[in-house]
C-alpha positions in Angstrom: -149.6 -91.3 90.3 -150.5 -90.5 93.9 -153.5 -88.4 94.9 -152.6 -84.7 95.3 -153.1 -82.3 98.2 -153.1 -78.6 97.3 -151.2 -76.4 99.8 -152.2 -72.7 99.6 -150.2 -70.2 101.6 -148.3 -67.0 100.8 -145.4 -68.0 102.9 -142.9 -70.2 101.1 -141.6 -71.5 104.5 -145.1 -72.7 105.5 -145.8 -74.2 102.1 -142.5 -76.1 102.2 -143.1 -77.4 105.7 -146.6 -78.6 104.8 -145.5 -80.1 101.5 -142.8 -82.2 103.3 -145.5 -83.6 105.6 -147.8 -84.3 102.6 -145.0 -86.2 100.9 -144.3 -88.2 104.0 -147.9 -89.3 104.1 -147.7 -90.6 100.5 -149.4 -87.8 98.6 -148.2 -85.5 95.9 -148.2 -81.8 97.1 -149.2 -79.0 94.8 -148.3 -75.5 95.9 -150.2 -72.3 95.4 -149.4 -68.8 96.7 -152.9 -67.5 97.1 -156.6 -68.5 96.6 -156.7 -67.5 92.9 -153.6 -69.5 92.2 -155.0 -72.4 94.1 -158.2 -72.5 92.1 -156.3 -72.4 88.9 -154.1 -75.3 90.0 -157.0 -77.3 91.3 -158.7 -77.1 87.8 -155.4 -78.0 86.1 -155.2 -81.1 88.3 -158.2 -82.7 86.5 -159.7 -84.2 89.7 -156.5 -85.5 91.3 -156.6 -83.0 94.2 -158.2 -84.8 97.1 -157.7 -82.2 99.9 -156.8 -78.5 100.3 -154.7 -76.9 103.1 -155.3 -73.2 102.9 -154.6 -70.1 104.9 -157.7 -68.9 106.8 -157.6 -65.3 105.4 -156.2 -64.7 102.0 -156.0 -60.9 101.8 -155.3 -60.8 98.0 -158.2 -63.0 97.1 -160.7 -61.3 99.5 -159.4 -57.8 98.6 -158.9 -56.9 102.3 -156.1 -54.5 103.3 -154.1 -54.6 106.5 -154.2 -50.8 106.9 
């Protein structure tokens, strides 16, 4: 099984775009919708995740509001 790259972004369009690139580079993409989900999936991968692409500011994980 190929090494995995974790892609974390709330936008399904962005995740899909990045996952396509990750696959073309020979890695297995793992998708997460926010930081908390990403941490959970990284632990579940049992060390197979070799890199993480993440959104700079995850409002849900950092508890920030846009208002």
